[in-house]
N, C-alpha and C positions, 0 to 999 in steps of 0.2 A: 428330534434327537433326544435320547434318554439323558437325564440330568447328569449321570456319572460320565458319559462320553462327552457331553457338552463341557463339563468342568475340566476334563482332560484337555480338550481342544483349547479352552481358555488359558490353561497353564502353559501349553505349548506356545500359544500366540504371545503371551506375555514374555516368555523367555526369548523367543525369536526376535520380537520387536526390541527388547532391551539390548540384545547383542548387536542387532543391526544398527540401533541408535548409537552404540559405541563406535562402530565402523564409521558412521557418518560424522560423528564428532571428531574422529581422527582426521578425516578429510579437512575439517575446518582448522584443526591444529596445523596440518601441513600447509594449507593455503595461507593462513595468517603468518606462519613462520617465513614462508617464501616472500610475502609482502614486506615483512620487516627487514628482510635481507636483500631487498632489491638494491642493486649498486647505486652509489652516489652520483654526483654530477660529473665525475670523471669518465663515466661510461656513456656509450651512445644512447641517444633518446629512444631509438627503436628497441634496443635490448631492454631498457628499463620498462618501457610501456608494455612490451610483450610479456615480461615476467610478471608485471603487476596484473595484466589481464588474466594470465594463467592462474595467478593466486586467487583472483576474484571468481574465476570459473570453479575452482576447487571449493572455495567457500560457498558459492551459490549452490553447487550440487549437494554439499553436506547439509546446508541450512534447509534447502527445499525438501530433502528426504527426512530430516528430523521431525518436521511437522506431522506427516501422517503416522510415522512410527511412534512418536510420543503419544499421540492421541489414541492409537491402537493399544498402547500400554495402559492408558487410563480406562479404556473400555474393557480390556481383558482382565484388569485387576479389580474391577468394581462389580459387585454382585447384588447390591441393594439399591433402591431408588435414592436413598440418602447419600451413600458413598459415591454413586455415579454422579449425582448432582454436584456434590462437593468437588469431585475430581475434575469434572468438566469446567466448573466455575474457576478453579485454581488454574487450569490449563489456559483458559481464555484470558484470565486476568494477567497471567505471565506474558502472554502474547501481546496484550494491549500495553502493559507497562513497559515491556522491552521495546515496543515500537517507538515510544517517546523518549525512553532513557538512552537508546542507542545514539541517535543524532545529537542529543544534548551532551552526553559524555564524550562523544567523538569530537565535538566542537571544543569542549574544554581541554581535551587531550592534545588538540592541535596547538594549544598555546604553550605546551610544555617544551622547554628547550632540550634538544637532543644533539649535543655537540658533534658526535661522530657522523651524524647523518646530514650535516649542513642545515639547510632550511626545511628539510622534509619532516616537520613536526607531526605530520599526519601519521607517521609510523606508530606513534603512541596509541592511536586508536586500534591498530591491529595487535599491538602488544596486549591490550585489554581483552580483545576477543580471544587471543591465543591462551591467555591465562584461564579465562572462563571455560573454554572448550577443553583444555587440559584437565581442569578439575572435574568436568563432566565425564571425561573418559575414565578417570581414576574411580569415581563413584560408581559408574556403570560396571566397570570390571570387578569392583568389590562386591556389588549387590546383585548383579544380574547373573542368573544361572542358566546354563544351556539346557535344552530340552532333550530328554532321553529318546524322544520319538519325533524327530523333525518332520515337518509337513512335506518337505521335498519338492516344493514348487520350482519349476524351471523358469528362466528369464524369458519373457515374451519379447524377443528382439524386434520382430516386425512392428509390434505395437509401440514399443519404446521409441524406435527410430521415427516412425511416421508421426507419433504424437509430438515428439520433441521438435521435429522440423516444422510441423504445422503450427504449433503454438509459437515457436520462435518467429516464423514469418508473420503471424498475426500480430504479435507484440511489436515487432519492428514497424509494421505498417501503421499501427495505432499510435505509437510513440513518435515516429518520424513524420507522420502525415501532416501535422500542423506546420512543420518547418519546410518540408519539401513541396507541399501542396497535395491535396487529396486526389487531384486528377493527374499528377505527374506519373510518368511511365514506371518509375521504380516503386511507387506506392501501389499502383494498380497491379503491377507484376507480383508484389509481395502478397497482396490479397488473393490473387489467383493461386499462387504457390500454397498459401495457407489453406485455401478451400480444397485444392487437390490432395494435399497430404492428410487433411482431416477426414476427407472421404475415404482415402486409402486406409486410414486408421480404423474407421468403422468397418470397412471390408475385412481387414485383418483380424479384428477382434471377433467378428461374427463367425470366423472359421478357426480360431485358435483353440487348441485343446485346453490350455491354461492361460486365458487372456489376462492382460494387464487390467482391463476394465470389463466386468460383466455388463454387457449392454442391457441385460434383463433387469438390472437394478432400477432403471428408469421406468419400468412398468409399475414400480412402487410409487403411487401417486404422491405420497407425502415426501419421499426423497426427491423425486423429480421437481416438485413445486419448490422445495427448499433450495435446490440448486439454482433455479431461476431467481428466487427471492434473494439468494446470496449475491448473485451477480448484480442485480439492480440495487440492492441495499448497500453493498460496499461501494458501488459506483457513486451513489448519493452521498455517502459519508466522505469519500475522498474528494468529491467536488467541493463540499463544505470545508473540509480541512485544507485543501489546496487554495481555495478562495481566501480563506483566512490568512494563510501564509503570504499570499501575494498582497493582500490588503495591508497587512501590518508592515511588511518589509519593503516591498517595491513601491507601493502607492503612498503609504503614509511615512515611510522612511524610518521606522523604528529600528533600533539596534537588534542584532540577533539574540542577545541575552534577554532583552525586554520582550521580544516576539516569542521567545521560548515559553513564556508564562502561559500562552494559549495552549501549549501542548501538555502543560500540567493538568489542564482540564480535559483535554482529549484522551490522555492516557492515564493520568494519575487517579482520576475518579474511580476507575475500575478497581484499583487496589483498595480504596476506601469502601467501595460497595461490595467487596468480596463476600462477606457474611450474608448480606441481603440477597445477592445474586444466587448463592447456594440454596438458601431457603426457598426462593421463588421457584427455582428449577425443581426442587424436591416436592413442593406442595401443589404446583400448578402445571398444567400442560405447557411445555416449553414453547409451543406455537403461540399461545396467548402472550407469553413474555416477549416473544419476538415481535408480535404485532404492536405491543406497547412501545418497544424499543424503537422500531421504525417510525412510529408516529411521533415520538420525541425528536428523532433526528430530522424528520420532515418539518416539524414546528420550528426547530432551531434554524433551518435554512431560510424559512420564510421570515423569521424574526431578524436574522442577519441582513436580509435584503432590505428591510425597512430602516436600518441604521446607516446613514450616509457616511462616507469616508471622511467628511469634514469633521465628524465627531472623533477627535484624536485621542480621547481618553479610553484606556482599557476598561474602565468601569461601564462604558456604554455597551460593551459586548459581553459582559460577564454573564448575563442572563442566558443568551443563546449558547454561550460556551458551556454552561452547566447542563443545559438540555442535551447538547451534542455529546458531552462527556458521559452523562448517565445513559443516554440512548445507545451509544457505541459499546459501552461496557456490557449492557444487557444483550445487545445484538450479537456480539462475538460469542458470548456464552450460549445463548439460546439457539443460534444457527448451528453451532457445534453439537448441542444436545439433540436437536431434531435429527441431524445427520446420523449420529451414532445410535440413536434409539430406534430408528426406522429400519435398520438393517441388522442382521444377526451379528453377534460378536466377532465371528471369524472373518467378517467383511469390514470390520471397523477401520482397518488401515486403508482399504479401498474407499470407504465413505469419507475418511479424512482427506485422502488424496484428491478426490473429486471436488470436495468442498473447498479445499485450499486452492485448486486450480480456478474455480469460479470466483473465489474471493480475490485472488491476485489479478484475474482478468478485469474484474470490476475496478480494482485499484488502478490498473493501467489505463482503463478507459476514462476514468473520472477526470484526471488532469488534462488528458489529451483533448477530450471533447469540450470540457469546460473552457480550457484555454483557447481552443479554436473559436468557440462561440463568442467568448468575451473579447478577445483581441481583435477578431474580425469586426465585431460591432464597434469597438472603440476606434479602429482605423477608419471605418466608414464615417463615424461621427466627426473625427478630426478633419477628414477630407471634405466633408460637408461644410464645416466651419471655414476652412480655407477658401472654398469655392464661393461662399456667400459673404465673405468679409474682405473686400479689397485692401483695407488697411492692414489687416492681419497677414494677408498673403504677401504684401509688399515688405512687411517687417521680416517675414520668414525668408524671403528671397535675399534680403540684405544679410541676414544671419548666415545663410548658406555661402554667400560670397565673402564673408568676413575673413576667412583664412587666407584667401589670396592676397589680401591687402595688409596682412599683419606682419610684424617684424619676424625675421627668420627664427629667432629663439622662441617665439610664441606660437608659431604656425603648427607644430605637431599637436599641441594641446587643443587648439581650435579645431583642427581637422578631426581629432578624435571626438570632440563634442558635437560637431556637425554630423559625423557619421552615426553617433548614438541617437541623435534626434531623428535622423532619416531612417533608422533601423525599425521603427515602429512605436506604438503607444508607450510601451514600458521604457524604452530608451528615451523618448521625448519627455517622459515624466522624471527621469533620473537626472537630467541636466537642469541646473537652477535657472530661474527666471532672471535673477540679477546677480551680478558679481561685484566684488569690492576691489577697486584698483589699488596699487601700492600707495597712492596718496590718500587713501581712505574714501575716495569718491565711489558711490554706489551707482552703477549704470545698468540699464537693461541688457539682457543677454539672450536667453532662449524665449522667443515669443510664444512657443507652443506649450510651455510648462503648465500653465493653468488650464488650457484647453485639454491637454492630455490627462491631467488629474481628474477633471470633471468627466471626461469620456470613460476613463477607467473605473471611476466610482460607479457610474450608472451601468456600465457593461458587466462588472463583476457582481452587482446587485442582481442582474439577470442570471448570472451563473448560480448565485445562491438560490434563486427561484427554481432553476433547473434541478439542483440537488434536492431541494425541499419537496418538489412535486414527485421526483423519482422515488424518494423514500416513502411518500404517502401511497404511491402506486404499489410499491412492494408490500406495504402494510395491507392494502386492499387485496392483493394476491394471497396473502396469508389467510385472510378471512374466507376467500373463495375456496382455498385448499382445505380449510377446516371442515368443509361440508363432508369431506371424505373421512374425517377423523384421523387422529394421530395413531399410527400403527405401532402400538407399544409392544415391547417384548412380552412373550408369554410368561405367565407366572406359575410357579409350582406350588407346593403346599404352603410355603411361607409367602404371604401376600406382599412382602417387601423384598423378595428375592427376584433378581432379574436373570432370566435364562434366555439367551438370544436365539 
């Protein structure tokens, strides 16, 4: 494509993506406003839940669409290696920082008293989202200009519907599988539905005049390999992030505020590294930055695995937290850079959408698979201890029968404690081993507390190993893909100008 026509397409793409981003931000405004206005306790629970789900659906559609359109704006509005690197680094850093600030600010907002809403302090979290989205709409309307020559693409309804149903069924099966059982009829059915609709999606896209996804983009070796690496790498990072969350809160019993310190490393380091990330992407092939990032994430997982949960000081995990934070900051930026640099500018939105899908799928798979592996092993370890220790088994049976012999006013609390211990390793770890009676006497209570703690400690160490190895596998795939070379955009007379 001649440079003048390419520049024209780039301007059109920037305008269109800016305006579409405004539309999707408006969806977030509407969804957040609906959540804030959900009726109070006087209304039926069904009505309140339905409205809140609808609000979340609107927020989800808006947020999911903002990712590819915003990245397309970055790709369309940058024409040199320096500006492209800087734009991608800022975009990825914003994604990373927002990921840790969101839960933190939402938790703080939930403590704000909101008299008219009763005890629903969670509404303040949506108030914050509403304000941010509204400001984004105003800025977009003020700065974005419509294109005089729109591209005129039509909506690929068959592709949209089959992709949405297929991915929804897949996500449901992955998330619900550990709880319902991977062999249960509903999970097997969900996987079958997912497979059917994803096959139909490929069939529809291969015949669409203006497809949602050009299947031919996967003939680009660099892009195809980056998609696989994104899935495995983000799976690895979420395994480590999820394992750290469970370790600090559920296993070691840290407060939410103290546990949130870990997320300062996971997300906050990206903000500190922003200048370095930009320079690395500008001066080096993003694929080598990605390989380094995944290696750091892998090393952090293996380091975490070697720190037992009995080490209750945050100082014991600062080292692996730093490695994971630096690795994730570089990984988010370099994955994105490879995606947008391997396809022409007018496909930047598609590149971002595909990369976001693989990233989110990795995010969903991480906790689901790691949780299933860790909790399954912990449950087996507890069962083995009970089978091999008659004294422990006798104490546990007495604990289970304690509610039946307790006074009526104490029975509900005891029944809840017994149910928690019987629910699985996490529940068994949450009930104290000893309790203090009103007279000050300390008596034994939950005989499985220490057993569950030890089992969870070892099983989540295995989860860290899983995450670390997965990240190193992804790093190795980057090296294998490097044999084909990164397909950089063509350069015109100016060696620093990108022409997709």
